[in-house]
C-alpha positions in Angstrom: -0.4 -3.9 32.6 -1.1 -0.6 34.4 -0.5 -2.1 37.7 2.6 -3.8 36.8 4.0 -0.3 35.1 3.2 1.6 38.1 5.3 -0.8 40.3 8.7 0.0 38.3 7.9 4.0 38.8 9.6 3.5 42.3 13.0 2.0 40.7 15.9 3.9 39.6 15.7 6.7 37.1 16.4 4.4 33.9 13.9 1.9 34.9 11.3 4.8 35.9 11.7 6.5 32.5 11.0 3.1 30.7 7.9 2.4 32.9 6.9 6.2 32.4 7.4 6.0 28.6 5.0 2.9 28.5 2.6 4.3 30.8 2.4 7.6 28.6 1.8 5.7 25.6 -0.6 3.3 27.2 -2.7 6.7 28.2 -2.2 8.1 24.8 -3.7 5.1 23.2 -6.6 5.4 25.6 -7.0 8.9 24.5 -6.3 10.3 28.1 -4.0 13.1 27.0 -3.5 14.7 30.4 -2.6 11.6 32.0 -0.1 10.6 28.7 1.3 14.2 29.0 2.0 13.7 32.8 3.9 10.2 32.3 5.7 11.8 29.3 7.1 14.6 31.6 8.1 12.0 34.2 9.7 10.0 31.5 11.5 12.8 30.0 12.6 14.2 33.6 13.8 11.0 34.5 16.0 10.5 31.4 16.5 13.5 29.0 18.0 11.2 26.5 15.3 8.6 26.0 14.0 8.9 22.4 10.7 7.1 23.0 10.0 9.4 25.9 10.7 12.5 23.8 8.5 11.0 20.8 5.6 10.2 23.5 5.8 14.0 24.7 5.8 15.1 21.2 2.7 13.1 20.5 0.9 14.6 23.5 1.8 18.0 22.4 0.8 17.2 18.7 -2.7 15.9 19.8 -3.1 19.4 21.5 -2.4 21.1 18.4 1.0 22.6 19.1 2.8 21.5 16.0 5.7 23.5 16.3 6.4 22.4 19.8 5.8 18.9 18.8 8.5 19.2 16.1 11.2 20.3 18.8 10.5 16.9 20.6 11.0 14.9 17.5 14.0 16.7 16.7 15.5 16.2 19.9 14.5 12.5 20.1 16.2 12.4 16.8 19.2 14.0 18.1 19.5 11.3 20.7 18.8 8.4 18.5 18.9 9.2 14.6 17.2 5.9 13.8 14.1 6.7 15.9 11.6 5.8 13.2 8.7 6.9 15.2 10.1 10.4 15.7 11.1 10.9 12.2 7.6 9.7 10.9 5.9 11.9 13.3 8.2 14.8 12.6 7.2 14.2 8.9 3.6 14.4 9.9 4.1 17.7 11.7 5.7 19.2 8.6 3.0 18.1 6.4 0.5 19.6 8.9 2.2 22.7 8.8 2.4 22.9 5.0 6.2 22.6 5.0 5.9 20.0 2.3 9.5 19.5 1.1 10.8 19.2 4.7 8.0 16.7 5.2 9.0 14.7 2.0 12.8 14.7 3.3 11.7 12.8 6.4 9.7 10.5 4.6 12.4 9.6 1.8 15.0 9.1 5.0 12.4 7.0 6.5 12.1 5.2 3.1 15.8 4.4 3.0 15.3 2.7 6.7 12.2 0.9 6.1 11.9 0.3 2.4 8.7 -1.8 2.6 6.7 0.1 4.8 3.1 0.6 3.4 2.6 3.7 5.8 5.8 5.4 4.5 5.0 4.8 0.9 1.7 6.2 1.2 2.9 9.5 2.9 5.5 9.9 0.1 2.9 9.3 -2.7 0.1 11.5 -0.7 3.0 14.3 -0.5 3.7 14.3 -4.4 -0.1 14.4 -4.8 -0.2 17.6 -2.8 2.8 18.8 -5.0 0.7 18.2 -8.1 3.2 15.8 -9.5 1.1 12.9 -10.5 3.8 10.8 -12.3 5.6 10.6 -9.0 2.7 9.9 -7.0 1.7 7.4 -9.5 4.9 5.7 -9.4 4.9 5.7 -5.3 1.3 4.5 -5.2 2.2 1.5 -7.5 5.2 0.6 -5.1 2.8 0.9 -2.4 0.3 -1.7 -4.3 3.1 -4.2 -4.6 3.2 -4.1 -0.6 -0.5 -4.1 0.0 -1.8 -5.4 -3.5 -5.6 -5.6 -1.9 -6.2 -1.9 -0.5 -9.1 -0.6 -2.1 -8.3 3.0 -1.4 -4.8 2.8 -2.9 -6.2 1.2 -6.1 -9.1 3.9 -6.2 -6.4 6.6 -5.8 -4.4 5.1 -8.7 -7.7 5.1 -10.8 -8.1 8.4 -10.2 -4.7 9.6 -11.0 -4.9 7.7 -14.1 -8.3 9.3 -15.0 -6.8 12.6 -14.3 -4.0 12.1 -16.9 -6.6 10.7 -19.5 -5.7 7.1 -19.3 -9.0 5.7 -19.1 -8.2 2.1 -19.5 -5.7 2.1 -16.7 -8.1 4.1 -14.6 -10.8 1.4 -15.3 -8.4 -1.4 -14.5 -7.7 0.1 -11.0 -11.3 1.1 -10.3 -12.4 -2.4 -11.2 -9.8 -3.8 -8.8 -10.8 -1.5 -5.9 -14.7 -2.4 -6.6 -13.4 -6.2 -6.2 -12.0 -5.5 -2.7 -14.9 -3.1 -1.6 -17.8 -3.0 -3.8 -19.5 -0.3 -1.2 -17.4 2.6 -2.3 -19.8 5.0 -3.9 -17.2 7.1 -5.6 -15.8 4.1 -7.3 -19.4 2.9 -8.4 -20.3 6.2 -9.8 -16.9 6.5 -11.9 -17.5 2.7 -12.9 -21.2 3.8 -13.8 -20.2 6.9 -15.7 -17.4 4.8 -17.8 -20.0 2.2 -18.9 -22.5 5.0 -20.0 -19.7 6.5 -22.0 
């Protein structure tokens, strides 16, 4: 794959940008951030309006901890293509990292309108409502998530925890039992169930 993509580097700028974008992503996945950043720069310089190239550049900057700069690359990608879901998702993650919770929620709600059954988007929305200390909204979004991924033990235990914190022991017991059924090695779930039976 690497050799094939490198052959395209010598072509016209649009093809060079596409090849460099893929090479950047290739190196990013391999955690070779310097190479990923170099190819992201090449892709952006070859075609400044390539949203995938801008997103990759944002990813390399994000991985180096410069969240504000990463946000700028994601915003530029979205200016070039308002439906670039990767840039919108990553912008939401940046805002979450920067503790700009309302802006993060806005990104993920926009993304939910584009990708209504995306488990990752539903999880992020539910997680943000947890951070905002709104258990009713968090529960509602986790329930939507369970309809998409009904066997996820982590989400099931989250629901158990939310119901437990609201004082609804029977619902908490149901979701903790479901979580235990799919992943019987989670110590926190085992401890909760043990304490429940003792009570």
